C-alpha positions, 0 to 999 in steps of 0.5 A: 470421469463425472466424479472429477469433473464435479470435484474440480468444479465444486472446489473451483466454485468454493474458491469463487464463493470464498473470494466474492463473500470474503469479509473485506472490512474485517481484512482491512481492520486487521490491517488497521490493527497491525499498523496501530502496533506501529503507532499509525492510526487511520480514522475517519474514513468511509467504507465502500465494499465492492465485489473485488475489494474495498474502497475507504474514502477521506481517511485521516492518517495519524502517527503516534497521535499527530495528524500527518496526512489525509488520503482521499482514496484508499483501495484494496483489491484482494485476490488472494494470490494478487493483492494490491493496495492503492492510495490516492490524492494523499496530502501531508500536513504542513508541519512535516513538509520539512521531512516528507513530500507535500502530496502524493498523487498515486501510490501502490503496493502489490503483492503477487504470489509469483514474488513472495519475498517482495511487496512492490511499490510504485508511486508519483506525487510532488516529488516525481516518481518512485519504484521499489519494494519491501523485501522480506528475504533481505529485510529491507525497504528500497525506493528509487526516485526518477523524474525528481522534482521537489525533494528538498525536504527529504533530500538528506535521507537520500543516497546516490549511486550510478542508478540515481537517488534511493532510500534505503531502510534495514528493519 
């Protein structure tokens, strides 16, 4: 019985140490490398590594070499079975205000092992609030807009059904 307790205790301790001492900054660089293949570059960021994740502040976001937004805070919490990415105070460049919202107060993307087919998305900003997800099983991005405020810039990209306005994109 003692052997089983030591083995299970050692395994739990190993997982805990891997979790706490994981190279969180390297995980961010891997994410940044994957975004670069899509033409998205994040630069001028400052890192602050914490016990559970990493916080990036004052990041400039570029799409195909054009500065499209500035994010005051980007936090990644890495729990392996439950991961969350939170963006705060994102302001878009004036040049894209005809196609995108002017600001995003909060945006979170959550991946849970309980729903491995989906990354849940929630947020609010100058447009109101949004919920939805990135569905791997259906190869779709679906965002539903609620409490709509200022959507004139991107209303042409939205569709309407019984539940309200939504954006849907297949990939």
